[in-house]
N, C-alpha and C positions, 0 to 999 in steps of 0.2 A: 449566447450561452456562456455561463461563468467558467473560468479556467479550471477550478477544481472539478467541475462536472466534466469538462473536456478531457482532463487527465484521467478521471475515473472511467470515462467512456473508452479512452485509449487502452486502459487496463482491462476493459470489458468486465468491470466490477460494478454492481448496482450500488449507487450511493444510498438508496433507501435501506439496503441491507446493512451497510456500514453504520448508517445513522441509528438503525434499530439496535444494533449491538453496542453502539457507543453510549446509549442511554443507560444510566446507572441501574435503574430498576430492572431493565430487561437483562442486562448482562449477568446480574446475580442469579437469574432464573436458569440461564442456559450454559454458562461457561465458567471454567475455573478462573480465578483472578488473573493469572498470567495471560490467558487468552484475551480477556477483556482489556487488559493493559496494552497488549500488542495491537489490538484493533483500535483502541483510542489513540495510540501513538501514530499509527498509520493515518488515521483520519485527520489528526492535527497537522501532519506533514502535507497531506493533500490540500487541506484548507489553506495552508501557508502560500500555496501557489497563487491564489487569487489576491493575496494581501500585498503583492509586489506591483509596482507601477509597470505598465505594459511595455514601456520603451527602455527599460534599464537592462534587460537581459537576465535579471535575477529570477524570473519565472522558470527559466530552464534549469537554473541551479536548484531551485526548490523542487522541481519535478524530479531531478536526479536524486535529491535527498529522500523524496517520497518513495521512489523506486528502490532505493537502497534499503529503506526501512522495511519494505515488503520482503525483499530478498533475504535480509538478515533475520527477520522474525521467522520466516519459513525455515531457514537453515538452522537456527538455534532451537527450533521446536516450540517457541512461545506462541506461534500462530499455527494452529492445527492445519495440516495439509488437506485434510478432508473438508474443513470449513472453506478454505480457499478454493478448493476444487469445486465445491458446491456453488459458490457465488461467482465463479468465473466461467468464461466460455471455453470451448474445447481448444481454441487457438491460444488463449491466454494460459491455459493449463499446460499446453505443449511447450510454450516458452519457459514457464517455470520448471517444467520437468527437465529441460535442458540444464538449468541451473542446478537442480537437485541431483542430476546425474553427472555433474562435472563437465558438461559440454559448453558452458559459457561462464564467464566470471560474474561476480556480483557487481552491481552498479557502483559500489564504493570505489572501484577502479577508476571511474570517470569523474569523481569528485576532486576538486582542486583544494587541497588542504594548505591554507596559507599560514 
């Protein structure tokens, strides 16, 4: 199983849903530009996980970057919370609700900025 798919499964988000909204023709039908951009940025970060060699440790860094992207797009409102809630499981939404309610920090805290 590819690492982007494993990461998406860990987030309990359907990769098919993200792919659908990532497609330029579909996003124009359903979302404002800022939501399509947020989804595209998240998808790109998740895809980057699989682009790293498995023995370098960079996959974990890319996973943290993807998780940070999701967190920050929900916090800044460019990713609609209703959309995220619709494509995530109850457990994934509860985890995000903790972020949105100030009960956990964003994953940016865990990124090492050199």
